N, C-alpha and C positions, 0 to 999 in steps of 0.2 A: 628419495631420502638422501642420496649422496650429494645432490646439488644444493638442496636447501635445508636439510635437516628437518626439524619439526615445524619450522616457521610456515611453510606453505599450507600446513593443515589448519592454520588459524586465519588464512586469507578469507576475507569476507565476513569475519565475525562482527566487527564493529558496525558495518553497514546493515547487517542482518538485525542486530539489536536495535539500531536506530530506526530501521524500517518498521519493525514490529511495534516499537513505542509510538511512532508517528501514526501507524494504522490504528492501534488500539485506542490511543488518545482521541484521535479525530472521530472514530466511530462512536465511542462512548459519549463524547461531548455532544455531537450532533443528534444522536439517538435520544439522549436525555432532554436536549433542547426541544426536539419535536414533540416528545411525550408531555413535557411540562407546559408547553405553550398552547396546547389544545388546537394545534393546526389541523389535525386529522381526527375523524371519528374513530372509535375503537376498532371497528372492522377493517379500517384502512391503515392501521399502524404498520402493517407489513410494507407499505409503500415508503413510509419514513425510514424503516430499517434498511430497505433496499437502497434508497438514496444515500443514507448515511454511510453504508458500506461502500458504495460506488465512489463517494467523495474521499473516503479513507484510502481506498485503493489508489486513487489519483494522487493524493497527497504523499503517500508512501512510495510512489513509483520512482522518483529520482534516487531514492536510497536503494531500491531494488536494482536499478541500473548500476550504481556504484558497486553493489555486491557482485553482480555478474561480471563487471570489468575486473574486479579483484580476483574472482574465481578464475578468470581467463588468463591471469598473469602467470607466466612461466615460473617454475620453481627457483630458477637462478636469477630472476629479475626482481627489482624493487616494485612492490605493488603501489599503484597510485592511491593517494588519499581520497577520502570522500569529497573534500573540498576541491581537489584538482579535477575529479570527474565532473562535478557539478559546474565548475567554472568553464570547463571545456564544452559542456552541453549548452550553457548560457551563451558563450561566445559564438557557437555555431548557430544557435537560434536567432541571434540578432543580426546575422549576416543575410538572413532571408529578406527578400524585397518588400514584403508586406507583413502586417500582423497576421493575416490569414495564412501566409506561407510559413511564418514562425510557428503558429499553432498547429498546422499540419505536420511540420517537422517534429515538434514535441510529441504529438499524438503517435506518430510512427515510431519515434525513438524510444518513447516510454511504453510502447505497446498498449495504449489505451484503446480498448475495443471489446472483442468477445470475451477475453480473459477477465476484464473488469466487470462485465455483465455476469459472468459465471461466479466470480467472487461475491458480487453483490447479492445475487440470487441465493447462493449457498449460505451466506451470512444471515440473510433474512429468514431462510428456512430453518437454519440452526437456532436462531433466536426464537422463532415461533415454537419449535420443539421444546426449547428450554423453558419458555414462559408457560407452555402447557404443562410440563412436568412440575413446575413450581405450584401451579394451581392444583394439580392432583395431590401433591404431597401436603399442601396446606389444608386441603379438605380432609385428609386423613388424620390430621393432628388435632 
């Protein structure tokens, strides 16, 4: 409190909001696209929900990185902007010797892996429960 006042309590707020908007927008757009385009039969819609959530987690990943960097900033230091964090990430990625090297770097830096799969499975399960509840409620009305 003595070093930064109330300012450090707000570190990470803008990237958190940006991350959540990116995730929600991507998930909703892709999920609706899959459902309206008849790409999957009804019993396989959970696959579309899972894929939509995985894509949303990947799209929102850079903002999550910016959030974590801002959270890690000391109370007496100036927090880096979202743009500065993302530019730094991009600059480091382009220094890799190949496209595969750059992709592997981004995968590691953005933590795309088991956490992404967990988020995707959890979102698909939650969506299934929500859809089931809507069916039950609409039957009773």
